Jmol script that loads the backbone (N, CA, C; Angstrom):
load data "model"
ATOM      1  N   MET A   1       0.809  -1.272  -0.054  1.00  0.00           N
ATOM      2  CA  MET A   1       0.039  -0.013   0.076  1.00  0.00           C
ATOM      3  C   MET A   1       0.773   1.320   0.132  1.00  0.00           C
ATOM      4  N   LYS A   2       1.938   1.123   0.686  1.00  0.00           N
ATOM      5  CA  LYS A   2       2.887   2.444   0.844  1.00  0.00           C
ATOM      6  C   LYS A   2       3.547   2.663  -0.580  1.00  0.00           C
ATOM      7  N   VAL A   3       3.856   1.716  -1.126  1.00  0.00           N
ATOM      8  CA  VAL A   3       4.520   1.802  -2.476  1.00  0.00           C
ATOM      9  C   VAL A   3       3.445   2.357  -3.637  1.00  0.00           C
ATOM     10  N   ILE A   4       2.299   2.103  -3.545  1.00  0.00           N
ATOM     11  CA  ILE A   4       1.229   2.709  -4.469  1.00  0.00           C
ATOM     12  C   ILE A   4       1.221   4.096  -4.194  1.00  0.00           C
ATOM     13  N   VAL A   5       1.035   4.485  -2.797  1.00  0.00           N
ATOM     14  CA  VAL A   5       0.859   5.889  -2.461  1.00  0.00           C
ATOM     15  C   VAL A   5       2.312   6.732  -2.805  1.00  0.00           C
ATOM     16  N   ILE A   6       3.406   6.108  -2.664  1.00  0.00           N
ATOM     17  CA  ILE A   6       4.504   6.818  -2.873  1.00  0.00           C
ATOM     18  C   ILE A   6       4.630   6.915  -4.474  1.00  0.00           C
ATOM     19  N   LEU A   7       4.125   6.042  -5.116  1.00  0.00           N
ATOM     20  CA  LEU A   7       4.146   6.113  -6.659  1.00  0.00           C
ATOM     21  C   LEU A   7       3.240   7.127  -7.184  1.00  0.00           C
ATOM     22  N   LEU A   8       2.159   7.167  -6.659  1.00  0.00           N
ATOM     23  CA  LEU A   8       1.129   8.139  -6.926  1.00  0.00           C
ATOM     24  C   LEU A   8       1.533   9.511  -6.597  1.00  0.00           C
ATOM     25  N   LEU A   9       2.387   9.644  -5.530  1.00  0.00           N
ATOM     26  CA  LEU A   9       2.880  11.072  -5.214  1.00  0.00           C
ATOM     27  C   LEU A   9       3.933  11.484  -6.072  1.00  0.00           C
ATOM     28  N   ALA A  10       4.643  10.681  -6.349  1.00  0.00           N
ATOM     29  CA  ALA A  10       5.864  10.855  -7.351  1.00  0.00           C
ATOM     30  C   ALA A  10       5.262  11.269  -8.824  1.00  0.00           C
ATOM     31  N   CYS A  11       4.253  10.484  -9.286  1.00  0.00           N
ATOM     32  CA  CYS A  11       3.769  10.939 -10.513  1.00  0.00           C
ATOM     33  C   CYS A  11       3.094  12.250 -10.460  1.00  0.00           C
ATOM     34  N   LEU A  12       2.441  12.400  -9.303  1.00  0.00           N
ATOM     35  CA  LEU A  12       1.782  13.898  -9.148  1.00  0.00           C
ATOM     36  C   LEU A  12       2.745  14.941  -9.069  1.00  0.00           C
ATOM     37  N   VAL A  13       3.914  14.755  -8.591  1.00  0.00           N
ATOM     38  CA  VAL A  13       4.815  15.825  -8.308  1.00  0.00           C
ATOM     39  C   VAL A  13       5.463  15.933  -9.635  1.00  0.00           C
ATOM     40  N   PHE A  14       6.088  15.061 -10.085  1.00  0.00           N
ATOM     41  CA  PHE A  14       6.897  15.004 -11.350  1.00  0.00           C
ATOM     42  C   PHE A  14       6.049  15.339 -12.649  1.00  0.00           C
ATOM     43  N   GLY A  15       4.719  14.799 -12.655  1.00  0.00           N
ATOM     44  CA  GLY A  15       3.928  15.144 -13.577  1.00  0.00           C
ATOM     45  C   GLY A  15       3.624  16.639 -13.869  1.00  0.00           C
ATOM     46  N   THR A  16       3.239  17.244 -12.662  1.00  0.00           N
ATOM     47  CA  THR A  16       2.835  18.626 -12.686  1.00  0.00           C
ATOM     48  C   THR A  16       4.121  19.358 -13.024  1.00  0.00           C
ATOM     49  N   ALA A  17       5.356  19.119 -12.356  1.00  0.00           N
ATOM     50  CA  ALA A  17       6.506  19.766 -12.569  1.00  0.00           C
ATOM     51  C   ALA A  17       6.745  19.750 -14.127  1.00  0.00           C
ATOM     52  N   GLY A  18       6.810  18.561 -14.926  1.00  0.00           N
ATOM     53  CA  GLY A  18       6.874  18.476 -16.279  1.00  0.00           C
ATOM     54  C   GLY A  18       6.006  19.237 -17.113  1.00  0.00           C
ATOM     55  N   TYR A  19       4.821  19.344 -16.576  1.00  0.00           N
ATOM     56  CA  TYR A  19       3.796  20.092 -17.409  1.00  0.00           C
ATOM     57  C   TYR A  19       4.145  21.578 -17.282  1.00  0.00           C
ATOM     58  N   PHE A  20       4.263  22.037 -16.155  1.00  0.00           N
ATOM     59  CA  PHE A  20       4.655  23.445 -15.996  1.00  0.00           C
ATOM     60  C   PHE A  20       5.976  23.853 -16.647  1.00  0.00           C
ATOM     61  N   THR A  21       6.706  22.918 -16.606  1.00  0.00           N
ATOM     62  CA  THR A  21       8.196  23.269 -17.324  1.00  0.00           C
ATOM     63  C   THR A  21       7.838  23.397 -18.721  1.00  0.00           C
ATOM     64  N   TYR A  22       7.198  22.426 -19.321  1.00  0.00           N
ATOM     65  CA  TYR A  22       6.862  22.630 -20.702  1.00  0.00           C
ATOM     66  C   TYR A  22       6.029  24.000 -20.945  1.00  0.00           C
ATOM     67  N   ASP A  23       5.005  24.224 -20.306  1.00  0.00           N
ATOM     68  CA  ASP A  23       4.203  25.391 -20.382  1.00  0.00           C
ATOM     69  C   ASP A  23       5.010  26.621 -20.313  1.00  0.00           C
ATOM     70  N   LEU A  24       6.007  26.688 -19.350  1.00  0.00           N
ATOM     71  CA  LEU A  24       6.786  27.930 -19.188  1.00  0.00           C
ATOM     72  C   LEU A  24       7.880  28.053 -20.096  1.00  0.00           C
ATOM     73  N   PHE A  25       8.645  27.026 -20.491  1.00  0.00           N
ATOM     74  CA  PHE A  25       9.779  27.148 -21.332  1.00  0.00           C
ATOM     75  C   PHE A  25       9.720  26.503 -22.728  1.00  0.00           C
ATOM     76  N   VAL A  26       9.099  25.591 -22.956  1.00  0.00           N
ATOM     77  CA  VAL A  26       9.109  24.891 -24.209  1.00  0.00           C
ATOM     78  C   VAL A  26       7.931  25.582 -25.189  1.00  0.00           C
ATOM     79  N   LYS A  27       6.766  25.556 -24.585  1.00  0.00           N
ATOM     80  CA  LYS A  27       5.747  26.058 -25.421  1.00  0.00           C
ATOM     81  C   LYS A  27       6.094  27.515 -26.034  1.00  0.00           C
ATOM     82  N   PRO A  28       6.698  28.534 -25.400  1.00  0.00           N
ATOM     83  CA  PRO A  28       6.854  29.842 -25.845  1.00  0.00           C
ATOM     84  C   PRO A  28       7.930  29.728 -27.000  1.00  0.00           C
ATOM     85  N   GLN A  29       8.798  28.881 -27.098  1.00  0.00           N
ATOM     86  CA  GLN A  29       9.895  28.760 -27.998  1.00  0.00           C
ATOM     87  C   GLN A  29       9.338  28.115 -29.157  1.00  0.00           C
ATOM     88  N   VAL A  30       8.393  27.112 -29.039  1.00  0.00           N
ATOM     89  CA  VAL A  30       7.786  26.426 -30.235  1.00  0.00           C
ATOM     90  C   VAL A  30       6.723  27.426 -30.753  1.00  0.00           C
ATOM     91  N   GLU A  31       5.913  28.244 -30.162  1.00  0.00           N
ATOM     92  CA  GLU A  31       5.244  29.476 -30.706  1.00  0.00           C
ATOM     93  C   GLU A  31       6.074  30.473 -31.457  1.00  0.00           C
ATOM     94  N   LEU A  32       7.103  30.935 -30.794  1.00  0.00           N
ATOM     95  CA  LEU A  32       7.816  31.915 -31.382  1.00  0.00           C
ATOM     96  C   LEU A  32       8.371  31.298 -32.841  1.00  0.00           C
ATOM     97  N   LYS A  33       8.797  30.129 -32.925  1.00  0.00           N
ATOM     98  CA  LYS A  33       9.473  29.447 -34.059  1.00  0.00           C
ATOM     99  C   LYS A  33       8.222  29.409 -34.991  1.00  0.00           C
ATOM    100  N   ARG A  34       7.237  29.064 -34.637  1.00  0.00           N
ATOM    101  CA  ARG A  34       5.903  28.996 -35.667  1.00  0.00           C
ATOM    102  C   ARG A  34       5.636  30.185 -36.184  1.00  0.00           C
ATOM    103  N   GLU A  35       5.598  31.332 -35.303  1.00  0.00           N
ATOM    104  CA  GLU A  35       5.382  32.680 -35.680  1.00  0.00           C
ATOM    105  C   GLU A  35       6.315  33.114 -36.715  1.00  0.00           C
ATOM    106  N   LYS A  36       7.763  32.834 -36.643  1.00  0.00           N
ATOM    107  CA  LYS A  36       8.704  33.365 -37.410  1.00  0.00           C
ATOM    108  C   LYS A  36       8.648  32.408 -38.802  1.00  0.00           C
ATOM    109  N   GLU A  37       8.128  31.297 -38.946  1.00  0.00           N
ATOM    110  CA  GLU A  37       8.123  30.742 -40.110  1.00  0.00           C
ATOM    111  C   GLU A  37       6.768  31.087 -40.874  1.00  0.00           C
ATOM    112  N   ALA A  38       5.681  31.583 -40.146  1.00  0.00           N
ATOM    113  CA  ALA A  38       4.489  32.097 -40.707  1.00  0.00           C
ATOM    114  C   ALA A  38       4.879  33.140 -41.745  1.00  0.00           C
ATOM    115  N   PRO A  39       4.037  33.149 -42.826  1.00  0.00           N
ATOM    116  CA  PRO A  39       4.126  34.247 -43.880  1.00  0.00           C
ATOM    117  C   PRO A  39       3.947  35.594 -43.525  1.00  0.00           C
ATOM    118  N   ALA A  40       4.532  36.679 -43.862  1.00  0.00           N
ATOM    119  CA  ALA A  40       4.077  38.030 -43.344  1.00  0.00           C
ATOM    120  C   ALA A  40       2.841  38.391 -43.868  1.00  0.00           C
ATOM    121  N   THR A  41       2.197  39.157 -42.948  1.00  0.00           N
ATOM    122  CA  THR A  41       0.850  39.621 -43.351  1.00  0.00           C
ATOM    123  C   THR A  41       1.000  40.712 -44.367  1.00  0.00           C
ATOM    124  N   PRO A  42       0.032  40.889 -45.317  1.00  0.00           N
ATOM    125  CA  PRO A  42       0.233  41.741 -46.365  1.00  0.00           C
ATOM    126  C   PRO A  42      -0.091  43.233 -45.789  1.00  0.00           C
ATOM    127  N   PRO A  43       0.436  44.275 -46.283  1.00  0.00           N
ATOM    128  CA  PRO A  43       0.200  45.649 -45.832  1.00  0.00           C
ATOM    129  C   PRO A  43      -1.418  46.039 -46.098  1.00  0.00           C
ATOM    130  N   PRO A  44      -1.906  46.852 -45.326  1.00  0.00           N
ATOM    131  CA  PRO A  44      -3.310  47.238 -45.471  1.00  0.00           C
ATOM    132  C   PRO A  44      -3.209  48.148 -46.758  1.00  0.00           C
ATOM    133  N   PRO A  45      -4.355  48.131 -47.462  1.00  0.00           N
ATOM    134  CA  PRO A  45      -4.489  48.839 -48.739  1.00  0.00           C
ATOM    135  C   PRO A  45      -4.357  50.506 -48.187  1.00  0.00           C
ATOM    136  N   ASP A  46      -3.786  51.169 -49.370  1.00  0.00           N
ATOM    137  CA  ASP A  46      -3.565  52.601 -49.016  1.00  0.00           C
ATOM    138  C   ASP A  46      -4.859  53.374 -49.063  1.00  0.00           C
ATOM    139  N   PRO A  47      -5.210  54.168 -47.761  1.00  0.00           N
ATOM    140  CA  PRO A  47      -6.335  54.655 -47.582  1.00  0.00           C
ATOM    141  C   PRO A  47      -6.498  56.017 -48.528  1.00  0.00           C
ATOM    142  N   THR A  48      -5.425  56.401 -49.118  1.00  0.00           N
ATOM    143  CA  THR A  48      -5.414  57.771 -49.938  1.00  0.00           C
ATOM    144  C   THR A  48      -5.680  57.313 -51.437  1.00  0.00           C
ATOM    145  N   LEU A  49      -5.852  56.228 -51.666  1.00  0.00           N
ATOM    146  CA  LEU A  49      -6.023  55.761 -53.041  1.00  0.00           C
ATOM    147  C   LEU A  49      -7.357  56.484 -53.711  1.00  0.00           C
ATOM    148  N   PRO A  50      -8.544  56.439 -52.964  1.00  0.00           N
ATOM    149  CA  PRO A  50      -9.619  57.008 -53.592  1.00  0.00           C
ATOM    150  C   PRO A  50      -9.303  58.476 -53.819  1.00  0.00           C
ATOM    151  N   GLU A  51      -8.809  59.272 -53.043  1.00  0.00           N
ATOM    152  CA  GLU A  51      -8.417  60.638 -53.256  1.00  0.00           C
ATOM    153  C   GLU A  51      -7.587  60.900 -54.675  1.00  0.00           C
ATOM    154  N   LEU A  52      -6.812  60.029 -54.737  1.00  0.00           N
ATOM    155  CA  LEU A  52      -5.779  60.004 -56.051  1.00  0.00           C
ATOM    156  C   LEU A  52      -6.687  59.710 -57.177  1.00  0.00           C
ATOM    157  N   GLU A  53      -7.448  58.889 -56.979  1.00  0.00           N
ATOM    158  CA  GLU A  53      -8.403  58.380 -58.211  1.00  0.00           C
ATOM    159  C   GLU A  53      -9.299  59.571 -58.560  1.00  0.00           C
ATOM    160  N   LYS A  54      -9.963  60.280 -57.515  1.00  0.00           N
ATOM    161  CA  LYS A  54     -10.790  61.620 -57.869  1.00  0.00           C
ATOM    162  C   LYS A  54      -9.858  62.487 -58.838  1.00  0.00           C
ATOM    163  N   CYS A  55      -8.559  62.739 -58.212  1.00  0.00           N
ATOM    164  CA  CYS A  55      -7.784  63.587 -59.011  1.00  0.00           C
ATOM    165  C   CYS A  55      -7.542  63.279 -60.523  1.00  0.00           C
ATOM    166  N   LEU A  56      -7.332  61.870 -60.622  1.00  0.00           N
ATOM    167  CA  LEU A  56      -7.027  61.318 -62.084  1.00  0.00           C
ATOM    168  C   LEU A  56      -8.277  61.580 -62.885  1.00  0.00           C
ATOM    169  N   GLU A  57      -9.402  61.205 -62.153  1.00  0.00           N
ATOM    170  CA  GLU A  57     -10.824  61.274 -62.978  1.00  0.00           C
ATOM    171  C   GLU A  57     -10.830  62.768 -63.540  1.00  0.00           C
ATOM    172  N   LEU A  58     -10.547  63.840 -62.690  1.00  0.00           N
ATOM    173  CA  LEU A  58     -10.736  65.077 -63.150  1.00  0.00           C
ATOM    174  C   LEU A  58      -9.752  65.317 -64.453  1.00  0.00           C
ATOM    175  N   ARG A  59      -8.586  64.744 -64.300  1.00  0.00           N
ATOM    176  CA  ARG A  59      -7.605  64.838 -65.528  1.00  0.00           C
ATOM    177  C   ARG A  59      -8.167  64.209 -66.683  1.00  0.00           C
ATOM    178  N   ASP A  60      -8.914  63.018 -66.571  1.00  0.00           N
ATOM    179  CA  ASP A  60      -9.432  62.240 -67.536  1.00  0.00           C
ATOM    180  C   ASP A  60     -10.604  63.094 -68.236  1.00  0.00           C
ATOM    181  N   LYS A  61     -11.378  63.793 -67.477  1.00  0.00           N
ATOM    182  CA  LYS A  61     -12.471  64.589 -67.945  1.00  0.00           C
ATOM    183  C   LYS A  61     -12.182  65.934 -68.788  1.00  0.00           C
ATOM    184  N   GLY A  62     -10.814  65.965 -68.755  1.00  0.00           N
ATOM    185  CA  GLY A  62     -10.276  67.216 -69.397  1.00  0.00           C
ATOM    186  C   GLY A  62     -10.242  68.529 -68.420  1.00  0.00           C
ATOM    187  N   GLN A  63     -10.587  68.468 -67.224  1.00  0.00           N
ATOM    188  CA  GLN A  63     -10.488  69.479 -66.241  1.00  0.00           C
ATOM    189  C   GLN A  63      -9.201  69.691 -65.713  1.00  0.00           C
ATOM    190  N   LEU A  64      -8.283  70.149 -66.502  1.00  0.00           N
ATOM    191  CA  LEU A  64      -6.765  70.192 -66.275  1.00  0.00           C
ATOM    192  C   LEU A  64      -6.480  71.065 -64.981  1.00  0.00           C
ATOM    193  N   VAL A  65      -7.044  72.207 -65.141  1.00  0.00           N
ATOM    194  CA  VAL A  65      -6.818  73.217 -63.786  1.00  0.00           C
ATOM    195  C   VAL A  65      -7.324  72.701 -62.510  1.00  0.00           C
ATOM    196  N   GLU A  66      -8.419  72.088 -62.502  1.00  0.00           N
ATOM    197  CA  GLU A  66      -8.906  71.671 -61.245  1.00  0.00           C
ATOM    198  C   GLU A  66      -8.170  70.255 -60.963  1.00  0.00           C
ATOM    199  N   ALA A  67      -7.732  69.501 -61.820  1.00  0.00           N
ATOM    200  CA  ALA A  67      -6.924  68.284 -61.692  1.00  0.00           C
ATOM    201  C   ALA A  67      -5.666  68.731 -60.915  1.00  0.00           C
ATOM    202  N   ARG A  68      -4.971  69.664 -61.556  1.00  0.00           N
ATOM    203  CA  ARG A  68      -3.677  70.332 -61.006  1.00  0.00           C
ATOM    204  C   ARG A  68      -3.879  70.657 -59.480  1.00  0.00           C
ATOM    205  N   LYS A  69      -4.936  71.467 -59.231  1.00  0.00           N
ATOM    206  CA  LYS A  69      -5.164  71.984 -57.971  1.00  0.00           C
ATOM    207  C   LYS A  69      -5.285  70.832 -56.955  1.00  0.00           C
ATOM    208  N   ALA A  70      -6.123  69.820 -57.355  1.00  0.00           N
ATOM    209  CA  ALA A  70      -6.580  68.605 -56.601  1.00  0.00           C
ATOM    210  C   ALA A  70      -5.196  67.810 -56.373  1.00  0.00           C
ATOM    211  N   LEU A  71      -4.306  67.608 -57.308  1.00  0.00           N
ATOM    212  CA  LEU A  71      -2.977  66.929 -57.233  1.00  0.00           C
ATOM    213  C   LEU A  71      -2.102  67.678 -56.267  1.00  0.00           C
ATOM    214  N   GLU A  72      -2.080  69.014 -56.357  1.00  0.00           N
ATOM    215  CA  GLU A  72      -1.259  69.721 -55.361  1.00  0.00           C
ATOM    216  C   GLU A  72      -1.711  69.606 -53.993  1.00  0.00           C
ATOM    217  N   ASP A  73      -3.016  69.669 -53.860  1.00  0.00           N
ATOM    218  CA  ASP A  73      -3.589  69.392 -52.621  1.00  0.00           C
ATOM    219  C   ASP A  73      -3.138  67.985 -51.995  1.00  0.00           C
ATOM    220  N   PHE A  74      -3.440  67.015 -52.872  1.00  0.00           N
ATOM    221  CA  PHE A  74      -3.167  65.542 -52.557  1.00  0.00           C
ATOM    222  C   PHE A  74      -1.774  65.442 -51.966  1.00  0.00           C
ATOM    223  N   ILE A  75      -0.713  66.125 -52.840  1.00  0.00           N
ATOM    224  CA  ILE A  75       0.585  66.125 -52.291  1.00  0.00           C
ATOM    225  C   ILE A  75       0.880  66.697 -51.106  1.00  0.00           C
ATOM    226  N   GLU A  76       0.108  67.968 -50.848  1.00  0.00           N
ATOM    227  CA  GLU A  76       0.354  68.555 -49.727  1.00  0.00           C
ATOM    228  C   GLU A  76      -0.325  67.897 -48.447  1.00  0.00           C
ATOM    229  N   ARG A  77      -1.503  67.350 -48.533  1.00  0.00           N
ATOM    230  CA  ARG A  77      -2.281  66.479 -47.387  1.00  0.00           C
ATOM    231  C   ARG A  77      -1.510  65.211 -47.093  1.00  0.00           C
ATOM    232  N   PHE A  78      -1.145  64.593 -48.135  1.00  0.00           N
ATOM    233  CA  PHE A  78      -0.904  63.227 -48.066  1.00  0.00           C
ATOM    234  C   PHE A  78       0.649  62.808 -48.392  1.00  0.00           C
ATOM    235  N   ALA A  79       1.586  63.628 -47.703  1.00  0.00           N
ATOM    236  CA  ALA A  79       2.902  63.415 -48.137  1.00  0.00           C
ATOM    237  C   ALA A  79       3.477  62.043 -47.794  1.00  0.00           C
ATOM    238  N   GLU A  80       2.987  61.319 -46.916  1.00  0.00           N
ATOM    239  CA  GLU A  80       3.352  60.085 -46.450  1.00  0.00           C
ATOM    240  C   GLU A  80       2.726  58.817 -47.236  1.00  0.00           C
ATOM    241  N   SER A  81       1.886  59.087 -48.251  1.00  0.00           N
ATOM    242  CA  SER A  81       1.126  58.293 -49.080  1.00  0.00           C
ATOM    243  C   SER A  81       2.217  57.377 -49.811  1.00  0.00           C
ATOM    244  N   SER A  82       1.743  56.035 -50.117  1.00  0.00           N
ATOM    245  CA  SER A  82       2.547  55.128 -50.993  1.00  0.00           C
ATOM    246  C   SER A  82       2.339  55.796 -52.467  1.00  0.00           C
ATOM    247  N   LYS A  83       1.355  56.375 -52.806  1.00  0.00           N
ATOM    248  CA  LYS A  83       1.095  57.006 -54.142  1.00  0.00           C
ATOM    249  C   LYS A  83       1.618  58.413 -54.349  1.00  0.00           C
ATOM    250  N   ILE A  84       2.361  58.621 -53.606  1.00  0.00           N
ATOM    251  CA  ILE A  84       2.950  60.346 -53.685  1.00  0.00           C
ATOM    252  C   ILE A  84       3.822  60.394 -54.871  1.00  0.00           C
ATOM    253  N   GLU A  85       4.465  59.407 -55.354  1.00  0.00           N
ATOM    254  CA  GLU A  85       5.470  59.423 -56.534  1.00  0.00           C
ATOM    255  C   GLU A  85       4.517  59.468 -57.708  1.00  0.00           C
ATOM    256  N   GLU A  86       3.551  58.853 -57.887  1.00  0.00           N
ATOM    257  CA  GLU A  86       2.316  58.681 -59.021  1.00  0.00           C
ATOM    258  C   GLU A  86       1.784  60.081 -59.040  1.00  0.00           C
ATOM    259  N   ALA A  87       1.318  60.571 -57.926  1.00  0.00           N
ATOM    260  CA  ALA A  87       0.764  61.989 -57.859  1.00  0.00           C
ATOM    261  C   ALA A  87       1.808  63.114 -58.424  1.00  0.00           C
ATOM    262  N   LYS A  88       3.098  62.980 -58.046  1.00  0.00           N
ATOM    263  CA  LYS A  88       4.233  64.029 -58.584  1.00  0.00           C
ATOM    264  C   LYS A  88       4.275  63.730 -60.078  1.00  0.00           C
ATOM    265  N   ASN A  89       4.370  62.506 -60.482  1.00  0.00           N
ATOM    266  CA  ASN A  89       4.534  62.253 -61.969  1.00  0.00           C
ATOM    267  C   ASN A  89       3.219  62.855 -62.789  1.00  0.00           C
ATOM    268  N   GLU A  90       2.004  62.758 -62.210  1.00  0.00           N
ATOM    269  CA  GLU A  90       0.932  63.173 -62.863  1.00  0.00           C
ATOM    270  C   GLU A  90       0.901  64.801 -62.846  1.00  0.00           C
ATOM    271  N   LEU A  91       1.434  65.346 -61.760  1.00  0.00           N
ATOM    272  CA  LEU A  91       1.552  66.780 -61.799  1.00  0.00           C
ATOM    273  C   LEU A  91       2.340  67.392 -62.643  1.00  0.00           C
TER     274      LEU A  91
END
end "model"
wireframe off; spacefill off
backbone 0.3
color backbone group
């Protein structure tokens, strides 16, 4: 009877110690490795794209003065846009 109790206590102690060791040390490393191997998330779409399209529509309609003013305003307001070079080329 004593042997069974000792074995149960040993399993309980070493089992919980093994579980928490895995949970604290091994699991974070596995998750970090999995995260590094995952493909990068694509960047969000440029929120200034509709504004640039409005400017280009004015140009396409033949309203060149309004299009120029709209492009100048676009470049001034959205200097950090990914489409800034396209706007400068159109200007």
